Each structure stands twice: as C-alpha cells, then as structure tokens.
C-alpha positions as a Markdown table, in Angstrom:
| # | Residue | x | y | z |
|---|---|---|---|---|
| 1 | Met | 0.9 | 203.9 | 204.2 |
| 2 | Val | 1.4 | 207.3 | 205.7 |
| 3 | Asn | 1.3 | 210.3 | 203.3 |
| 4 | Ile | 3.1 | 213.4 | 204.6 |
| 5 | Asn | 2.9 | 216.9 | 203.0 |
| 6 | Val | 3.2 | 220.6 | 204.0 |
| 7 | Thr | 0.6 | 223.3 | 203.5 |
| 8 | Arg | 0.0 | 226.8 | 204.8 |
| 9 | Ile | -2.9 | 228.6 | 206.6 |
| 10 | Ser | -4.2 | 231.6 | 204.7 |
| 11 | Ser | -5.1 | 235.0 | 206.3 |
| 12 | Lys | -8.7 | 233.7 | 206.3 |
| 13 | Gly | -7.8 | 230.6 | 208.2 |
| 14 | Gln | -8.2 | 228.4 | 205.2 |
| 15 | Val | -6.0 | 225.3 | 204.6 |
| 16 | Val | -5.5 | 223.6 | 201.2 |
| 17 | Ile | -5.3 | 219.9 | 201.3 |
| 18 | Pro | -2.6 | 218.9 | 198.8 |
| 19 | Ser | -4.0 | 217.3 | 195.7 |
| 20 | Asn | -2.2 | 214.0 | 196.3 |
| 21 | Met | -4.1 | 213.7 | 199.6 |
| 22 | Arg | -7.6 | 214.5 | 198.5 |
| 23 | Ser | -8.3 | 212.2 | 195.6 |
| 24 | Asp | -11.0 | 210.3 | 197.5 |
| 25 | Phe | -12.7 | 213.5 | 198.8 |
| 26 | Arg | -15.4 | 215.2 | 196.8 |
| 27 | Glu | -16.3 | 218.9 | 196.7 |
| 28 | Gly | -18.7 | 219.9 | 199.4 |
| 29 | Glu | -18.0 | 216.7 | 201.5 |
| 30 | Glu | -18.3 | 217.3 | 205.2 |
| 31 | Leu | -15.3 | 216.7 | 207.4 |
| 32 | Leu | -15.1 | 216.3 | 211.1 |
| 33 | Ile | -12.3 | 218.4 | 212.7 |
| 34 | Val | -10.8 | 217.4 | 216.0 |
| 35 | Lys | -8.2 | 219.7 | 217.6 |
| 36 | Asp | -6.1 | 218.6 | 220.5 |
| 37 | Glu | -3.2 | 220.8 | 221.7 |
| 38 | Asp | -0.9 | 221.0 | 218.6 |
| 39 | Arg | -2.6 | 218.6 | 216.2 |
| 40 | Ile | -5.7 | 218.6 | 214.0 |
| 41 | Ile | -7.4 | 215.5 | 212.7 |
| 42 | Leu | -9.8 | 215.5 | 209.7 |
| 43 | Lys | -12.2 | 212.6 | 209.2 |
| 44 | Lys | -15.0 | 212.2 | 206.7 |
| 45 | Val | -18.3 | 212.7 | 208.5 |
| 46 | Ser | -19.8 | 209.8 | 206.4 |
| 47 | Lys | -17.3 | 207.5 | 208.0 |
| 48 | Val | -18.0 | 208.5 | 211.6 |
| 49 | Ser | -20.1 | 206.0 | 213.5 |
| 50 | Glu | -23.4 | 207.0 | 215.2 |
| 51 | Gln | -21.9 | 206.3 | 218.6 |
| 52 | Met | -18.9 | 208.6 | 217.9 |
| 53 | Lys | -21.3 | 211.3 | 216.6 |
| 54 | Asp | -23.2 | 211.1 | 219.9 |
| 55 | Asp | -20.0 | 211.2 | 221.9 |
| 56 | Leu | -18.8 | 214.2 | 220.0 |
| 57 | Glu | -22.0 | 216.1 | 220.5 |
| 58 | Phe | -21.9 | 215.2 | 224.2 |
| 59 | Ala | -18.3 | 216.5 | 224.4 |
| 60 | Lys | -19.2 | 219.7 | 222.6 |
| 61 | Arg | -22.1 | 220.4 | 225.0 |
| 62 | Thr | -20.0 | 219.6 | 228.0 |
| 63 | Asp | -17.3 | 222.0 | 226.8 |
| 64 | Glu | -19.9 | 224.7 | 226.2 |
| 65 | Ala | -21.3 | 224.2 | 229.7 |
| 66 | Leu | -17.8 | 224.4 | 231.2 |
| 67 | Glu | -17.2 | 227.7 | 229.4 |
| 68 | Arg | -20.5 | 229.1 | 230.7 |
| 69 | Val | -19.5 | 228.1 | 234.3 |
| 70 | Lys | -16.1 | 229.7 | 233.9 |
| 71 | Ser | -17.6 | 232.9 | 232.7 |
| 72 | Gly | -20.0 | 233.1 | 235.7 |
| 73 | Lys | -23.1 | 232.1 | 233.7 |
| 74 | Gly | -23.6 | 228.7 | 235.2 |
| 75 | Ile | -26.9 | 227.5 | 236.5 |
| 76 | Arg | -27.3 | 226.2 | 240.0 |
| 77 | Met | -29.9 | 223.5 | 240.6 |
| 78 | Asn | -30.5 | 220.8 | 243.1 |
| 79 | Phe | -29.6 | 217.2 | 242.4 |
| 80 | Glu | -33.1 | 216.1 | 241.3 |
| 81 | Asp | -33.4 | 218.9 | 238.8 |
| 82 | Phe | -29.9 | 218.1 | 237.5 |
| 83 | Leu | -30.9 | 214.5 | 236.8 |
| 84 | Lys | -34.1 | 215.7 | 235.0 |
| 85 | Glu | -32.0 | 218.0 | 232.9 |
| 86 | Ile | -29.4 | 215.4 | 232.0 |
| 87 | Lys | -32.1 | 212.9 | 230.9 |
| 88 | Lys | -33.1 | 215.5 | 228.2 |
| 89 | Trp | -29.6 | 215.1 | 226.6 |
C-alpha cells in the first residue's frame, strides 16, 4: 500500500514526517537519505544491507573525489600508485 501526504520544508531545512507515516520509526533512529534530481528517498539505516552500506560509502567517496578534481585539487599519480591507493579503499 502506498501512503501519500504533503509536508513543508522549514527555514532551517527541516521536514516533518506526517504522524500517520512514522508510526514504525522511533526518536533518534538513523535514516539513510538518497537524493536524485527531484526526489528524496528515506530508508531506515538498520534495514540497509552491509553490501549497500559499502556501495554507498564508495559512491560518496567517488563523488567527493570528482568534486576535488573539478575544483582543481585532484592528485596525479601513475597507474601502479593508483592501484595501491584503490586497494586501501
């Protein structure tokens, strides 16, 4: 069953999850937030698989590296050094 509701973003960027949608969430529970273009997905961190956690961490680090390169702060290295660096991940 799909539950649809409307909420607003506060001046501090906070969003209230409507009460009829949060009955199975507890205060302080961690949520994974995935943003893609014009949608945001929330998922309980406790329900995320270890593989997905690893994939998300890899995606985050890749994104950070791309931003460093775009801003001119990239690191140049030869292929062998690159392979050594990647094995650390």
